[in-house]
Every structure is written in structure tokens, then in C-alpha cells.
C-alpha positions as CSV (number, residue, x, y, z in Angstrom):
1,X,0.1,-0.3,0.3
2,X,1.1,3.4,-0.9
3,X,-0.4,6.8,-1.3
4,X,-1.5,7.5,-4.7
5,X,-2.7,10.3,-6.4
6,X,-6.4,10.9,-5.9
7,X,-7.5,12.0,-9.5
8,X,-6.0,8.5,-11.1
9,X,-9.6,6.6,-9.3
10,X,-11.7,9.4,-10.3
11,X,-13.7,11.3,-12.7
12,X,-16.2,14.0,-13.2
13,X,-19.4,12.9,-14.2
14,X,-21.9,16.0,-15.8
15,X,-25.5,14.7,-16.4
16,X,-28.1,17.7,-17.0
17,X,-31.5,17.5,-15.9
18,X,-32.6,18.6,-19.5
19,X,-36.1,16.9,-19.7
20,X,-36.7,18.1,-15.7
21,X,-37.8,14.7,-14.6
22,X,-35.8,15.5,-11.3
23,X,-37.0,18.2,-8.6
24,X,-35.2,17.5,-5.2
25,X,-32.6,20.4,-5.5
26,X,-29.6,19.8,-2.9
27,X,-26.5,21.5,-1.3
28,X,-24.0,21.1,0.7
29,X,-23.2,22.3,4.0
30,X,-19.4,22.7,5.2
31,X,-20.1,20.0,7.7
32,X,-20.0,17.5,4.3
33,X,-23.7,16.5,3.9
34,X,-26.2,17.7,1.8
35,X,-29.1,19.8,2.8
36,X,-32.0,20.6,1.0
37,X,-31.2,23.7,-1.4
38,X,-32.4,27.1,0.4
39,X,-32.1,29.2,-3.0
40,X,-35.2,30.8,-4.8
41,X,-35.8,28.2,-7.5
42,X,-38.7,30.5,-9.3
43,X,-37.5,31.8,-12.5
44,X,-34.6,29.2,-12.3
45,X,-33.8,27.2,-15.3
46,X,-33.4,23.2,-13.3
47,X,-33.1,22.1,-17.1
48,X,-29.1,23.4,-16.4
49,X,-28.5,21.6,-13.0
50,X,-26.3,18.4,-12.3
51,X,-27.8,15.1,-11.3
52,X,-27.0,13.2,-9.0
53,X,-26.9,9.4,-8.2
54,X,-26.1,7.1,-5.3
55,X,-22.2,6.7,-5.1
56,X,-21.6,10.0,-6.7
57,X,-20.0,12.9,-5.0
58,X,-20.9,16.4,-5.3
59,X,-17.6,19.3,-5.1
60,X,-17.4,22.5,-4.3
61,X,-14.8,24.1,-5.3
62,X,-14.8,27.8,-4.3
63,X,-14.1,28.9,-1.3
64,X,-12.0,26.2,0.6
65,X,-9.4,28.0,1.7
66,X,-11.9,30.5,3.4
67,X,-13.8,28.2,4.9
68,X,-10.8,25.7,5.7
69,X,-13.0,23.0,4.7
70,X,-13.1,20.8,1.3
71,X,-16.8,21.0,0.7
72,X,-17.7,17.4,-0.6
73,X,-20.3,15.0,0.6
74,X,-21.2,11.5,-1.1
75,X,-24.7,11.3,-2.1
76,X,-26.5,8.0,-0.3
77,X,-29.7,8.1,-1.1
78,X,-32.0,5.8,-4.1
79,X,-33.5,8.6,-5.8
80,X,-31.7,11.2,-7.7
81,X,-31.4,14.5,-7.0
82,X,-30.3,17.9,-8.7
83,X,-27.3,20.0,-7.5
84,X,-26.1,23.3,-8.7
85,X,-24.2,24.0,-12.5
86,X,-21.4,25.4,-10.1
87,X,-20.7,22.0,-8.6
88,X,-18.6,19.2,-10.3
89,X,-20.0,15.9,-9.7
90,X,-17.4,13.3,-9.0
91,X,-17.7,9.5,-9.7
92,X,-15.0,6.8,-8.9
93,X,-13.5,4.2,-11.9
94,X,-13.7,1.7,-10.5
95,X,-15.0,0.4,-6.9
96,X,-12.6,-2.6,-6.8
97,X,-9.8,-0.3,-6.5
98,X,-11.2,2.4,-4.6
99,X,-14.9,2.8,-2.0
100,X,-16.7,6.0,-2.3
101,X,-17.5,5.7,1.3
102,X,-13.4,5.0,2.0
103,X,-12.8,7.6,-0.1
104,X,-15.4,9.7,1.7
105,X,-13.9,9.2,5.2
106,X,-10.5,9.8,4.0
107,X,-12.0,13.8,3.1
108,X,-13.3,13.3,6.7
109,X,-10.6,14.1,8.5
110,X,-9.8,17.6,9.8
111,X,-6.3,16.7,8.8
112,X,-7.6,16.5,5.0
113,X,-9.3,20.0,5.4
114,X,-6.3,22.0,6.4
115,X,-4.3,20.7,3.6
116,X,-7.0,21.5,0.8
117,X,-6.5,25.2,3.0
118,X,-2.9,24.7,2.6
119,X,-2.9,24.0,-1.3
120,X,-6.3,26.5,-2.1
121,X,-5.2,29.0,-4.8
122,X,-4.8,33.1,-4.2
123,X,-8.1,34.3,-5.3
124,X,-11.2,36.2,-3.2
125,X,-12.5,32.8,-2.9
126,X,-9.5,30.9,-2.1
127,X,-10.7,27.8,-4.3
128,X,-9.5,24.1,-4.3
129,X,-9.8,23.6,-8.4
130,X,-10.3,20.2,-9.9
131,X,-6.8,20.2,-11.4
132,X,-5.4,21.1,-7.9
133,X,-7.3,18.3,-6.2
134,X,-6.7,16.0,-8.3
135,X,-3.5,16.1,-7.0
136,X,-4.2,15.0,-3.5
137,X,-2.5,11.9,-2.3
138,X,-4.1,9.9,-0.4
139,X,-3.1,5.8,1.1
140,X,-5.5,3.4,-1.0
141,X,-5.5,-0.4,0.9
142,X,-6.1,-3.9,0.0
143,X,-10.3,-3.1,-1.2
144,X,-10.8,-6.1,1.4
145,X,-9.1,-3.7,3.6
146,X,-11.5,-0.7,2.9
147,X,-14.3,-2.8,3.3
148,X,-13.7,-3.5,6.9
149,X,-13.2,0.6,7.6
150,X,-16.3,0.9,5.7
151,X,-17.7,-2.2,7.8
152,X,-17.2,-0.9,11.4
153,X,-17.9,3.0,10.5
154,X,-20.9,2.6,8.3
155,X,-22.4,-0.2,11.1
156,X,-21.7,2.3,14.1
157,X,-23.8,4.8,11.9
158,X,-27.0,2.7,11.3
159,X,-27.2,2.1,15.4
160,X,-26.8,5.6,15.3
161,X,-29.6,6.5,12.9
162,X,-31.7,3.2,14.5
163,X,-31.8,5.2,18.1
164,X,-32.1,8.5,16.1
165,X,-35.4,6.9,14.4
166,X,-36.9,5.8,18.2
167,X,-36.2,9.2,19.3
168,X,-38.9,10.3,16.5
169,X,-41.5,7.7,17.4
170,X,-41.0,9.1,20.8
171,X,-41.6,12.5,19.7
172,X,-44.7,11.8,17.8
173,X,-46.4,10.1,20.8
174,X,-45.8,13.5,22.3
175,X,-46.9,15.7,19.7
176,X,-50.3,13.4,20.1
177,X,-50.9,13.2,23.3
178,X,-50.5,17.1,23.3
179,X,-53.0,17.8,20.9
180,X,-55.6,15.9,22.6
181,X,-55.2,18.2,25.1
182,X,-56.6,21.1,23.3
183,X,-59.6,20.1,23.4
184,X,-60.5,19.9,27.2
185,X,-62.7,22.2,29.0
186,X,-59.8,23.4,31.6
187,X,-57.7,26.4,30.1
188,X,-56.0,29.1,31.7
189,X,-55.1,32.1,30.9
190,X,-51.0,32.3,31.7
191,X,-51.7,35.3,34.1
192,X,-53.2,32.8,36.1
193,X,-50.8,29.8,36.6
194,X,-47.0,32.3,36.3
195,X,-45.7,35.2,37.8
196,X,-42.5,37.5,36.9
197,X,-39.1,37.0,39.1
198,X,-37.0,39.8,39.1
199,X,-33.6,38.8,41.9
200,X,-30.4,41.0,41.1
201,X,-27.5,39.7,41.2
202,X,-26.2,42.3,43.6
203,X,-23.4,40.7,45.9
204,X,-21.8,39.7,42.1
205,X,-21.4,36.4,44.0
206,X,-22.7,34.3,40.0
207,X,-20.3,35.1,36.9
208,X,-22.1,32.2,34.6
209,X,-23.7,34.9,31.9
210,X,-26.2,32.7,29.4
211,X,-28.5,33.1,27.0
212,X,-31.5,31.9,25.3
213,X,-31.5,30.7,21.8
214,X,-34.4,29.9,19.0
215,X,-34.1,26.2,19.6
216,X,-35.2,27.4,23.2
217,X,-32.4,25.9,24.9
218,X,-30.0,28.2,27.6
219,X,-26.4,28.5,25.7
220,X,-23.2,30.7,26.8
221,X,-24.2,34.8,26.4
222,X,-22.1,35.4,23.8
223,X,-22.0,39.1,24.9
224,X,-19.1,40.9,25.6
225,X,-19.3,40.8,29.6
226,X,-15.9,43.1,30.3
227,X,-17.1,46.3,32.1
228,X,-20.5,45.1,31.8
229,X,-22.3,46.2,35.7
230,X,-23.2,42.7,36.1
231,X,-24.8,43.7,39.8
232,X,-27.7,44.4,37.5
233,X,-28.4,41.0,35.8
234,X,-31.0,38.8,36.5
235,X,-30.7,35.5,38.7
236,X,-31.8,32.3,37.2
237,X,-32.4,29.3,39.4
238,X,-33.9,25.9,38.8
239,X,-37.3,25.0,37.7
240,X,-37.6,28.9,36.8
241,X,-37.9,29.8,32.7
242,X,-36.2,32.6,31.1
243,X,-37.5,35.2,28.1
244,X,-36.5,37.1,25.6
245,X,-39.8,38.8,24.1
246,X,-38.7,41.6,21.9
247,X,-38.3,40.5,18.2
248,X,-41.0,38.0,18.3
249,X,-42.5,39.2,15.8
250,X,-39.5,39.4,13.7
251,X,-38.3,35.9,14.2
252,X,-41.6,34.3,14.6
253,X,-40.6,32.1,17.9
254,X,-40.6,33.0,21.6
255,X,-37.2,32.6,22.6
256,X,-38.3,30.5,25.7
257,X,-36.2,28.3,28.3
258,X,-36.2,26.4,31.9
259,X,-33.8,26.2,33.9
260,X,-32.6,22.9,35.3
261,X,-29.3,23.1,36.9
262,X,-28.9,23.2,40.2
263,X,-26.7,25.9,40.2
264,X,-27.7,29.6,39.3
265,X,-26.2,31.7,36.8
266,X,-27.6,35.1,35.4
267,X,-29.1,36.4,32.1
268,X,-29.6,40.2,30.3
269,X,-31.7,42.2,32.1
270,X,-34.1,42.5,29.4
271,X,-35.0,38.9,29.9
272,X,-38.0,38.5,31.9
273,X,-37.9,35.6,34.3
274,X,-40.4,33.9,35.7
275,X,-41.9,30.2,37.4
276,X,-45.1,28.8,37.8
277,X,-47.3,30.1,40.8
278,X,-48.2,26.1,42.0
279,X,-46.3,23.1,40.6
280,X,-49.8,21.6,42.1
281,X,-51.6,22.3,39.5
282,X,-49.3,23.0,36.9
283,X,-45.7,21.3,36.3
284,X,-42.8,23.7,34.9
285,X,-42.0,20.7,32.3
286,X,-45.3,19.9,31.7
287,X,-45.4,24.6,30.5
288,X,-42.0,23.9,29.0
289,X,-43.6,21.4,26.9
290,X,-46.4,23.8,25.9
291,X,-43.8,26.5,24.9
292,X,-42.2,24.1,22.5
293,X,-45.0,24.1,20.2
294,X,-45.1,25.4,17.0
295,X,-48.7,26.9,17.5
296,X,-47.6,28.4,20.6
297,X,-45.0,30.0,19.0
298,X,-47.7,31.2,15.9
299,X,-50.3,32.6,18.7
300,X,-47.6,34.7,20.0
301,X,-46.5,35.8,17.1
302,X,-50.1,37.0,16.6
303,X,-50.3,38.7,19.8
304,X,-47.0,41.5,18.6
305,X,-46.7,44.5,18.6
306,X,-46.1,46.5,15.1
307,X,-42.7,48.7,16.6
308,X,-39.9,48.2,14.4
309,X,-38.8,45.2,17.3
310,X,-41.5,43.5,16.7
311,X,-41.9,42.6,20.6
312,X,-44.5,41.0,23.0
313,X,-45.3,42.7,25.8
314,X,-45.6,41.2,28.7
315,X,-49.6,41.4,30.1
316,X,-50.2,40.4,25.9
317,X,-47.9,36.8,26.2
318,X,-49.9,36.6,29.7
319,X,-53.1,36.7,28.2
320,X,-52.6,33.6,26.4
321,X,-54.5,30.3,27.2
322,X,-53.2,27.1,27.8
323,X,-54.9,23.3,28.4
324,X,-54.1,22.5,32.3
325,X,-55.4,18.6,32.8
326,X,-55.4,16.6,35.7
327,X,-51.7,16.7,37.4
328,X,-51.4,12.8,37.3
329,X,-51.4,13.4,33.1
330,X,-49.2,15.9,33.5
331,X,-46.4,14.4,35.5
332,X,-47.5,10.9,33.1
333,X,-47.0,13.5,29.9
334,X,-43.7,14.7,31.5
335,X,-42.1,11.2,32.4
336,X,-42.2,10.4,28.5
337,X,-40.8,14.0,28.0
338,X,-37.6,13.1,30.3
339,X,-37.4,10.2,28.7
340,X,-37.1,11.8,24.8
341,X,-35.1,14.4,26.2
342,X,-32.5,11.9,28.0
343,X,-32.7,9.8,24.9
344,X,-31.9,13.3,23.1
345,X,-28.6,13.7,25.0
346,X,-28.0,10.2,24.5
347,X,-28.7,10.4,20.5
348,X,-25.9,13.5,20.4
349,X,-23.1,11.9,22.9
350,X,-24.0,8.9,19.9
351,X,-22.9,11.1,17.3
352,X,-19.8,13.1,19.0
353,X,-18.2,9.4,19.2
354,X,-18.4,8.4,16.0
355,X,-17.4,12.0,14.6
356,X,-13.9,11.7,15.5
357,X,-13.8,7.6,14.4
358,X,-12.3,8.3,10.6
359,X,-9.5,9.7,11.3
360,X,-8.7,7.5,14.5
361,X,-9.9,4.6,11.7
362,X,-7.4,6.6,8.8
363,X,-4.7,7.1,11.5
364,X,-5.2,3.1,11.5
365,X,-4.0,3.2,7.4
366,X,-1.3,5.9,7.8
367,X,0.7,4.1,10.9
368,X,0.1,0.7,8.7
369,X,1.7,2.6,5.6
370,X,4.8,3.8,7.7
371,X,5.4,-0.1,9.5
372,X,5.1,-1.5,5.8
373,X,8.0,1.1,4.5
374,X,10.3,0.2,7.4
375,X,9.7,-3.3,7.2
376,X,10.6,-3.1,3.5
């Protein structure tokens, strides 16, 4: 086994969507995955777009230097898709010499991205043109060895995807139960269920500054806290909520999150912090489940004012009514919710474990190559 010029094992394919038979338009993100295109295709001539088939690669030569990423993705779906004419479609010459999956594993290494950045040109777009890409050399072991590496990696991916599918089933159960609750008679306005909390960080004991993102999770604040008077910031404790009611109209989302850590944190004074009045009537977790529903965001959006920021006044938010089932029903739903959230965390851990596996496996290939050279 030795390093081989990749251009000797691959070639370009250029099949256009002339009869407009394919309508699934995809792009490539910097994580080397396909995604639905965000381009506005109205009045676009899709007959000029390139067709990509299972086992082929899409490659964007532009901005490799800027993004420090070789934007390459292997298409694995059975049905063909179309991609921008600016992309290149790559196909392996002979799958008995080089497996597409093995090649993709090699280019998922951070080292491959750094090398692509290093050899990209000095143009404004910092491109890695096809000719330069073909000069990249990779170790190509015996095809049986390639199959072993691919089988190991794919086996882990299959297990993770099966676990992810079970999450979708559990999410569906939660959604169906919550949908049915809309038809119970006991609906109450939020003003009867929650109240504001306004504890300030006057003694400056707390320094962990966090915010709420549009996915309704807490995150480390991106604000520059140097020079800020953190004594004015609001303290948030376990079981309390924080929400930013500005820009609700603009984002069509109410960024709100339930704080569940034991140690308190602080949020911007612009946030509203609140808590449930009586946990024997309404569970905080059940309320958070209701906040996570898209229809709640739509309702909040309709209650916004017409200012430039499109804010949602606190009193208007409190006008929104939600169904309040028996506390035993809430507890049962929250149990399912906790299971779902736990599995989501495990799924993320699985993905984060698999992600660095390609570099590890490919390091094994490189070390094997070094050993063969020494023995020689």
C-alpha cells in the first residue's frame, strides 16, 4: 500500500436535468452533508442543473480556503437529486480499487481539510480547483481492507440512526398526546399560572452569563461582558424560565427556556424571568412542553405589537391560554418528556463519538503504511 494520486481513481460526470424529471434540489454544507437548497428557484432553469446519483460525490471547489473545509459529500440516497451547475459531480472509476465510502472517510479528517486549505489558490474565493484536487494523494489499501474500515464505520452509523428513529417515534407520541389536550375544557390564561421573578446579582456572586437561543435552549452568552455591571443582571434558578420577548414578530418564535441546573446563572436584564405559581396545578416541565409547540409560537407572534422590534409585551403574553389537565396526566406526560430529552442527549453523545472515528480509522491506515515502509 502506498499513497496514490486521487485523480487517477476518479472522474467527473456531467449529466444535466434536461427533461426536468428530477426536482429534489440539494446543496452541501460545511459538515459535508447534503441539505435542501435554500436558493430561490422560481424562474430558475432547472434543466441546467446537474443530476447526482447514489455513490457519486458533489464537490464545491469554491471557498475552501475561506471555510478551511473541502466541501465534499457522498450521495447515498436511492433516488437521484439535482445540484447547482457550479458544483462538480465526481465518480469513482472502479469500486474494486477504491470504495466511495472509503474515500469519503478520508476527506472527513480535519487533516484533509487543513491540507485542502493549504493548497487552495490565492483568489478572492480561495478555491481548490479540480486539477489541484486531483493532485491530492491518499493511502489506498487493498479493497478488502477498505471494506473492513467502511463496514465498521457504517455499522456504528446504522446503530446511531436506528436510535435516532426511535426518538422520532417517541416525539410523535408526545405530540399526539399534547394535541389531544387542546380539546379539554380547562383552559387558563398564563397570568393565572405564572409570575415574574426579579432577583438581581447584587453581590456579584454569580458570573455564569447565559442566553436563550431560538431553539429554546440556554447557551453561553455571546455578549462581551467586560465592563458590564453584572450586579444588574437577573439571577435564574432551577425550575425558573427566561424569555426574550423582543423580536418575537421578526423571528416568529418566542425564545423561552426552562432552567434545570442546580447552580444558578445570570441572564440579561432585558430578559423576563418567571416561574410557575403552583406546581400542584401546573408542572414547569409540562409548561415548557407547551412552549415548544410551533402553534404556541404562532399564537405569540399574532400577539406582537407593530413596533420596529416586533416585541411581545408581558401582559399580552399572559393573555395566552393553555390547557391544564389533571396533575397526574401532566406527570405521565412529563415522564415521557424526560425520557425523550435523555435519549436526545444520548443520541448527541453517540454522534459526537462517531464523528472523530474517521480520523482514528484513517490514522490506522497511515500507521500501517509507515510500518510497511519500515519493514521494507
